[in-house]
ZAKE-117994 format. One line per field, with one value per residue (C-alpha): residue number from 1; x negated, y, z negated; residue in three letters. Coordinates in Angstrom, 2 decimals. Example, Ala and Ser with C-alpha at 12.3 -4.5 7.8 and 13.67 -1.06 7.14 Angstrom:
# ZAKE-117994
resi = [1, 2] .
x = [-12.30, -13.67] .
y = [-4.50, -1.06] .
z = [-7.80, -7.14] .
resn = [ALA, SER] .
//
This chain:
# ZAKE-117994
resi = [1, 2, 3, 4, 5, 6, 7, 8, 9, 10, 11, 12, 13, 14, 15, 16, 17, 18, 19, 20, 21, 22, 23, 24, 25, 26, 27, 28, 29, 30, 31, 32, 33, 34, 35, 36, 37, 38, 39, 40, 41, 42, 43, 44, 45, 46, 47, 48, 49, 50, 51, 52, 53, 54, 55, 56, 57, 58, 59, 60, 61, 62, 63, 64, 65, 66, 67, 68, 69, 70, 71, 72, 73, 74, 75, 76, 77, 78, 79, 80, 81, 82, 83, 84, 85, 86, 87, 88, 89, 90, 91, 92, 93, 94, 95, 96, 97, 98, 99, 100, 101, 102, 103, 104, 105, 106, 107, 108, 109, 110, 111, 112, 113, 114, 115, 116, 117, 118, 119, 120, 121, 122, 123, 124, 125, 126, 127, 128, 129, 130, 131, 132, 133, 134, 135, 136, 137, 138, 139, 140, 141, 142, 143, 144, 145, 146, 147, 148, 149, 150, 151, 152, 153, 154, 155, 156, 157, 158, 159, 160, 161, 162, 163, 164, 165, 166, 167, 168, 169, 170, 171, 172, 173, 174, 175, 176, 177, 178, 179, 180, 181, 182, 183, 184, 185, 186, 187, 188, 189, 190, 191, 192, 193, 194, 195, 196, 197, 198, 199, 200, 201, 202, 203, 204, 205, 206, 207, 208, 209, 210, 211, 212, 213, 214, 215, 216, 217, 218, 219, 220, 221, 222, 223] .
x = [-101.03, -98.40, -95.58, -96.98, -97.39, -93.83, -91.64, -94.22, -93.22, -89.23, -89.37, -92.47, -91.80, -89.03, -91.58, -92.78, -89.96, -89.23, -87.82, -90.51, -94.17, -95.35, -93.37, -94.15, -98.13, -97.71, -95.34, -98.36, -101.13, -99.39, -98.94, -102.87, -103.88, -101.43, -103.06, -106.96, -106.35, -105.05, -107.57, -109.31, -108.15, -107.60, -111.47, -111.15, -107.45, -105.83, -103.32, -100.06, -101.06, -102.65, -98.36, -96.97, -98.72, -97.71, -94.27, -94.80, -93.50, -89.90, -90.23, -91.22, -88.52, -85.53, -86.91, -87.07, -84.57, -82.55, -83.89, -85.95, -83.21, -80.12, -79.42, -76.91, -78.79, -76.30, -76.89, -77.85, -80.20, -82.21, -82.17, -83.47, -86.09, -87.01, -87.33, -89.71, -92.02, -91.92, -92.92, -95.96, -97.36, -97.28, -99.03, -101.63, -102.14, -105.06, -108.00, -107.39, -110.08, -108.86, -111.89, -110.51, -111.74, -109.37, -106.23, -107.12, -106.66, -103.34, -102.14, -103.06, -101.48, -98.12, -98.34, -98.96, -96.21, -93.48, -94.19, -94.04, -90.44, -89.30, -89.62, -88.85, -85.98, -86.19, -86.91, -84.21, -81.51, -82.63, -85.67, -85.22, -86.65, -88.87, -90.26, -90.93, -92.65, -94.69, -96.16, -96.96, -99.09, -100.29, -101.45, -103.12, -104.89, -106.56, -108.14, -108.80, -110.37, -112.25, -113.68, -114.98, -118.56, -118.98, -118.35, -119.47, -121.68, -122.47, -119.21, -120.02, -116.63, -115.23, -112.44, -110.01, -110.57, -110.06, -106.89, -105.54, -106.88, -105.44, -102.05, -102.09, -100.83, -98.03, -96.73, -96.84, -95.62, -92.43, -91.79, -92.05, -90.05, -87.67, -88.33, -87.17, -83.89, -83.19, -83.92, -81.82, -78.59, -78.87, -80.13, -83.84, -82.89, -80.60, -83.10, -86.32, -85.63, -85.70, -89.32, -89.25, -89.15, -92.87, -94.11, -92.79, -94.32, -97.15, -97.69, -96.80, -99.89, -102.62, -102.07, -102.00, -105.00, -107.24, -105.74, -105.12, -102.74, -101.14, -101.24, -98.04, -98.18, -98.55, -96.01, -93.70, -94.07, -93.85, -90.37] .
y = [79.09, 81.55, 78.88, 76.01, 78.93, 80.56, 76.82, 74.28, 74.55, 73.76, 72.19, 69.78, 67.05, 68.59, 71.02, 68.14, 65.53, 64.95, 61.98, 62.56, 63.32, 62.67, 65.07, 67.82, 66.75, 67.73, 70.90, 72.11, 70.89, 73.03, 75.99, 76.00, 75.72, 78.44, 80.58, 79.52, 80.07, 83.56, 85.20, 84.45, 84.80, 88.85, 88.99, 89.33, 89.90, 93.36, 92.52, 93.45, 91.26, 88.36, 88.40, 88.59, 85.44, 83.89, 84.08, 80.87, 79.41, 80.68, 79.12, 75.40, 75.51, 76.51, 73.48, 71.09, 71.87, 69.80, 66.57, 66.55, 68.04, 67.89, 70.81, 72.71, 74.88, 78.14, 78.96, 82.46, 80.74, 79.45, 82.85, 84.48, 82.05, 82.02, 85.93, 85.45, 83.52, 85.80, 88.67, 85.85, 85.08, 89.38, 90.03, 86.43, 87.10, 85.96, 88.81, 91.03, 91.78, 89.06, 86.87, 83.18, 81.54, 84.50, 83.02, 79.81, 80.16, 81.90, 79.60, 77.02, 79.15, 79.25, 75.65, 74.71, 77.17, 75.96, 72.19, 74.12, 75.47, 72.69, 70.13, 73.27, 72.80, 69.25, 69.21, 71.78, 68.93, 66.47, 68.61, 71.89, 74.90, 75.31, 72.33, 72.80, 76.01, 73.70, 71.51, 74.26, 76.31, 73.15, 71.43, 74.87, 75.42, 71.44, 71.66, 75.04, 74.79, 70.91, 72.64, 75.86, 74.66, 74.40, 78.15, 79.41, 82.68, 85.14, 87.95, 91.69, 93.04, 96.11, 95.38, 97.38, 94.47, 91.69, 93.19, 93.14, 89.73, 88.61, 89.91, 87.87, 85.02, 87.08, 88.32, 84.70, 82.76, 85.28, 84.80, 81.51, 81.19, 83.18, 81.48, 78.20, 79.74, 80.82, 77.23, 75.69, 78.16, 78.03, 76.14, 76.39, 77.40, 80.60, 81.65, 81.91, 84.67, 86.70, 86.85, 88.61, 91.76, 91.45, 92.38, 95.96, 96.03, 94.15, 97.36, 99.88, 98.49, 98.09, 101.81, 103.19, 101.07, 100.15, 102.67, 99.68, 100.16, 98.10, 98.81, 99.53, 95.80, 94.93, 97.09, 95.64, 91.88, 92.73, 94.11] .
z = [-115.88, -116.30, -116.05, -117.72, -120.75, -120.35, -119.62, -120.43, -124.04, -123.06, -119.95, -120.93, -119.14, -117.11, -115.38, -113.01, -112.59, -108.79, -106.98, -104.04, -105.70, -102.19, -100.38, -103.04, -102.91, -99.02, -99.35, -101.69, -99.65, -96.41, -97.85, -99.17, -95.48, -94.24, -96.79, -96.27, -92.48, -92.95, -95.06, -92.90, -89.86, -90.87, -91.09, -87.40, -86.44, -87.46, -90.07, -88.01, -85.13, -87.47, -89.14, -85.88, -84.84, -88.20, -86.81, -84.86, -87.71, -87.31, -83.70, -84.72, -87.53, -85.49, -83.34, -85.69, -87.51, -86.14, -85.42, -89.19, -90.56, -89.20, -88.75, -86.10, -84.43, -82.72, -79.46, -80.44, -82.75, -79.44, -77.81, -80.87, -80.65, -76.96, -77.49, -80.52, -78.99, -75.89, -78.50, -80.15, -76.16, -75.80, -79.24, -78.29, -74.98, -72.76, -72.63, -75.63, -77.80, -80.54, -81.92, -80.40, -83.90, -86.28, -83.31, -84.28, -87.87, -87.15, -85.28, -87.68, -90.73, -88.78, -87.60, -91.97, -92.79, -90.44, -92.31, -95.41, -94.94, -93.62, -96.45, -98.75, -97.41, -97.55, -101.01, -102.25, -101.86, -104.60, -106.91, -108.77, -107.67, -110.53, -109.76, -106.66, -107.82, -110.30, -107.71, -105.47, -107.28, -109.35, -106.08, -104.68, -108.53, -108.89, -105.31, -105.54, -108.83, -107.67, -104.80, -105.86, -106.23, -102.12, -102.33, -105.37, -104.50, -107.51, -107.91, -108.74, -108.53, -109.69, -111.90, -109.87, -107.18, -109.80, -110.82, -107.46, -106.93, -110.00, -108.53, -105.62, -107.97, -109.54, -105.68, -104.81, -107.20, -107.62, -103.15, -103.10, -106.00, -103.96, -100.86, -102.04, -104.25, -100.16, -98.96, -101.30, -100.37, -96.53, -93.66, -92.67, -88.83, -90.47, -92.81, -91.42, -89.11, -92.07, -92.65, -89.19, -91.44, -92.51, -89.61, -90.43, -94.25, -91.83, -89.06, -92.03, -94.43, -91.58, -90.18, -94.24, -95.37, -92.78, -89.58, -87.35, -84.80, -82.58, -78.86, -77.14, -74.76, -79.15, -80.46, -77.76, -78.22, -81.71, -81.37] .
resn = [LEU, LEU, LEU, ALA, VAL, TRP, PHE, GLY, PRO, ARG, GLN, ARG, GLY, ALA, LEU, ILE, ALA, THR, ARG, HIS, PRO, ARG, LEU, GLN, ILE, LEU, ARG, ALA, LEU, LEU, LEU, LEU, VAL, CYS, THR, ALA, SER, GLY, MET, THR, ALA, VAL, ARG, THR, ILE, PRO, LEU, ALA, GLU, ALA, THR, ALA, ILE, LEU, PHE, VAL, ALA, PRO, LEU, LEU, VAL, THR, LEU, ALA, ALA, GLY, PRO, LEU, LEU, GLY, GLU, LYS, VAL, PRO, ARG, ILE, ALA, TRP, ILE, ALA, THR, VAL, ALA, GLY, PHE, GLY, GLY, VAL, LEU, LEU, ILE, ALA, ARG, PRO, GLY, THR, GLN, PHE, ASP, PRO, ALA, GLY, LEU, SER, MET, MET, LEU, LEU, ALA, ALA, VAL, SER, PHE, ALA, GLY, TYR, GLN, LEU, LEU, THR, ARG, ARG, LEU, ALA, ALA, THR, ASP, ARG, SER, LEU, VAL, THR, LEU, PHE, TYR, THR, MET, MET, VAL, GLY, ALA, VAL, VAL, MET, THR, THR, SER, LEU, PRO, LEU, PHE, TRP, THR, PRO, LEU, ALA, ALA, PRO, PRO, LEU, HIS, LEU, LEU, LEU, ILE, GLY, SER, LEU, GLY, LEU, TRP, GLY, MET, THR, GLY, HIS, PHE, LEU, LEU, ILE, ARG, ALA, PHE, ALA, HIS, ALA, PRO, ALA, SER, THR, LEU, SER, PRO, PHE, LEU, TYR, PHE, GLN, LEU, VAL, TRP, ALA, SER, LEU, LEU, GLY, TRP, LEU, VAL, PHE, GLY, GLN, LEU, PRO, ASP, TRP, VAL, THR, ALA, ILE, GLY, ILE, GLY] .
//
């Protein structure tokens, strides 16, 4: 809604002008699956651990960037990929107290997020960043609005909660626009590992807001 109000009067048809409408829709659906799976997972998995599991995605991007995007992945990236995968195994190790369903949902989110990043890089070569962002928001809004009757329950949320929920749209729109712009300027295998920095914030916020501290093995895996 915000994008349509801000840019619609000036951009008009240019806001949806894309050479690859199917890829744009698929990319948006992958992000929707990632978001829904991630939000479901954090109901049963601590925030830091859930975020760390999500970072199977950069490993998948590095593996797929060569055959799918034609990028040359340097040796140091492969070393980092192996090390990162080892960290994920330490976090999601067998025998932990994590809910298996939550782990599965977070892994689904990671696979979807990897596909989202790869398609972002693919579309950056042909479509404007604003167009890609608009398809991301539009497809998500249409799918979620039409599916609302399946999940609707009366909600009596405090005004602060409604404000926080609404702010997710602004944070998401800003973050994804910056991500789209970044992928227009650099290879996917180069940019994807930068997302690991989210682990710092997820760990810090999980501790400050929810009182969740990772155990020492998980902390090593996050490191």
